[in-house]
C-alpha positions in Angstrom: -36.9 -4.5 15.7 -35.5 -8.0 15.8 -31.8 -8.7 15.1 -32.8 -10.7 12.0 -34.9 -7.9 10.6 -32.0 -5.5 11.1 -29.6 -7.9 9.3 -32.1 -8.2 6.4 -31.7 -4.5 5.7 -27.9 -4.5 5.6 -26.4 -4.0 2.2 -23.6 -6.6 2.6 -26.1 -9.3 3.5 -28.2 -8.7 0.4 -30.0 -11.9 -0.8 -28.7 -13.9 2.2 -31.1 -16.7 3.2 -32.5 -16.9 6.7 -30.1 -19.6 7.7 -27.1 -17.4 6.9 -28.6 -14.4 8.7 -29.2 -16.6 11.8 -25.5 -17.6 11.8 -24.5 -13.9 11.6 -26.9 -13.0 14.4 -25.1 -15.6 16.6 -21.8 -13.7 16.4 -23.1 -10.1 16.7 -22.8 -8.1 19.8 -24.6 -4.8 20.5 -22.7 -1.7 21.4 -24.3 1.7 22.2 -22.6 5.1 21.8 -23.6 8.6 22.7 -23.2 11.7 20.5 -19.6 12.6 19.9 -18.1 9.3 21.1 -15.4 7.9 19.0 -16.2 4.4 17.9 -13.0 3.6 16.0 -9.9 5.7 15.6 -8.1 6.3 12.2 -4.7 4.5 11.8 -5.4 1.9 14.5 -5.7 -1.9 14.0 -9.0 -3.1 12.5 -10.6 -6.3 13.6 -14.4 -5.6 13.7 -17.1 -4.9 11.2 -19.9 -2.5 12.4 -23.5 -2.5 11.3 -25.6 0.6 12.2 -28.9 -0.6 13.8 -30.1 2.8 15.1 -28.7 6.3 14.9 -26.1 7.8 12.6 -22.3 7.6 12.4 -19.9 10.2 11.0 -16.8 9.0 9.1 -13.9 11.4 9.7 -10.5 11.9 8.1 -7.7 13.7 9.8 -5.2 15.2 7.2 -2.8 15.9 10.0 -1.8 12.3 10.0 0.0 12.9 6.7 2.5 15.6 7.8 3.2 18.2 10.4 2.7 20.9 7.7 -1.0 20.1 7.6 -1.5 21.3 11.2 -3.7 24.1 10.0 -6.3 21.7 8.6 -8.9 20.2 10.9 -10.4 16.7 10.7 -13.4 16.6 8.3 -16.5 14.5 8.2 -16.5 12.9 4.8 -19.6 10.8 5.1 -22.6 10.2 7.3 -23.9 6.6 7.6 -27.4 5.5 8.5 -29.1 2.4 9.8 -28.4 -0.6 7.5 -25.0 0.7 6.5 -21.7 -0.7 7.6 -18.1 0.3 8.2 -15.0 -1.6 9.0 -15.2 -3.8 5.9 -11.7 -3.1 4.7 -10.3 -4.6 7.9 -12.1 -7.9 7.1 -10.2 -8.1 3.8 -6.7 -7.0 4.7 -6.3 -6.6 8.5 -4.8 -3.2 7.8 -5.0 0.0 9.9 -8.3 1.9 9.9 -8.5 4.3 7.0 -10.8 6.7 8.9 -12.3 7.4 12.3 -16.0 6.9 13.1 -17.9 9.0 15.6 -21.5 8.7 16.9 -23.5 11.6 15.5 -26.5 11.1 17.9 -27.2 9.8 21.4 -28.2 6.2 21.5 -26.4 5.1 18.3 -26.8 1.3 18.4 -24.2 -0.8 16.5 -23.9 -4.5 15.9 -20.2 -5.5 16.0 -18.9 -8.6 14.4 -15.3 -9.8 15.0 -13.2 -10.5 12.0 -12.2 -14.0 13.2 -15.9 -15.0 13.8 -17.0 -13.8 10.4 -14.1 -15.5 8.6 -14.9 -18.7 10.5 -18.4 -18.6 9.1 -17.0 -18.1 5.6 -14.6 -21.0 6.0 -17.4 -23.3 7.4 -19.8 -22.5 4.5 -18.2 -21.5 1.2 -21.5 -20.4 -0.3 -21.9 -18.0 2.7 -18.3 -16.8 2.2 -18.7 -16.2 -1.5 -21.9 -14.2 -1.0 -20.4 -12.1 1.8 -17.2 -11.4 -0.1 -19.1 -10.6 -3.3 -21.3 -8.1 -1.4 -18.4 -6.6 0.5 -16.6 -6.1 -2.9 -19.7 -4.4 -4.3 -20.1 -2.2 -1.3 -16.4 -1.2 -1.4 -16.6 -0.5 -5.2 -19.6 1.8 -4.6 -17.6 3.7 -1.9 -14.5 3.9 -4.2 -16.7 5.3 -7.1 -18.2 7.8 -4.7 -14.8 8.9 -3.5 -13.6 9.2 -7.1 -16.5 11.6 -7.9 -15.7 13.7 -4.8 -12.1 13.9 -5.9 -13.0 14.9 -9.4 -15.3 17.6 -8.1 -12.5 18.9 -5.9 -10.0 18.9 -8.8 -12.5 20.8 -11.0 -13.1 23.3 -8.2 -9.3 23.8 -7.7 -8.7 24.1 -11.5 -11.4 26.8 -12.1 -10.3 30.2 -13.3 -10.0 32.7 -10.6 
């Protein structure tokens, strides 16, 4: 599948015209991972956005980063992402530390990586491009926050049930 066809299927590039997708394709680089390989580590600097072109990626949280008392709790997979989905968007917005780890779930997981500086340069050069991208990233992050809220509510209900 061509790079432009892959980019057309990515949520954060929804309704992007061909010319914008072509600009994004110019700054992408491909990276391949095998099953079990860590792509990004939680609590490390964030400077790339990743697009899943082929394969699947597990998003993992390690509660042990909060305190030594949580040593009995193992890291958990909180989401599985598929082709067309992205991760690393938060780092584009705030340059903060990664909020979770990402691990390849299958051999041959192909990712498209885009550096923060390159993407922001495209936004600065074309404000229409920048507006569309930031709007779509905001929508994607809002969806993820709502999903997390539902998971937390479910957990709270489970913990509050009569025993």
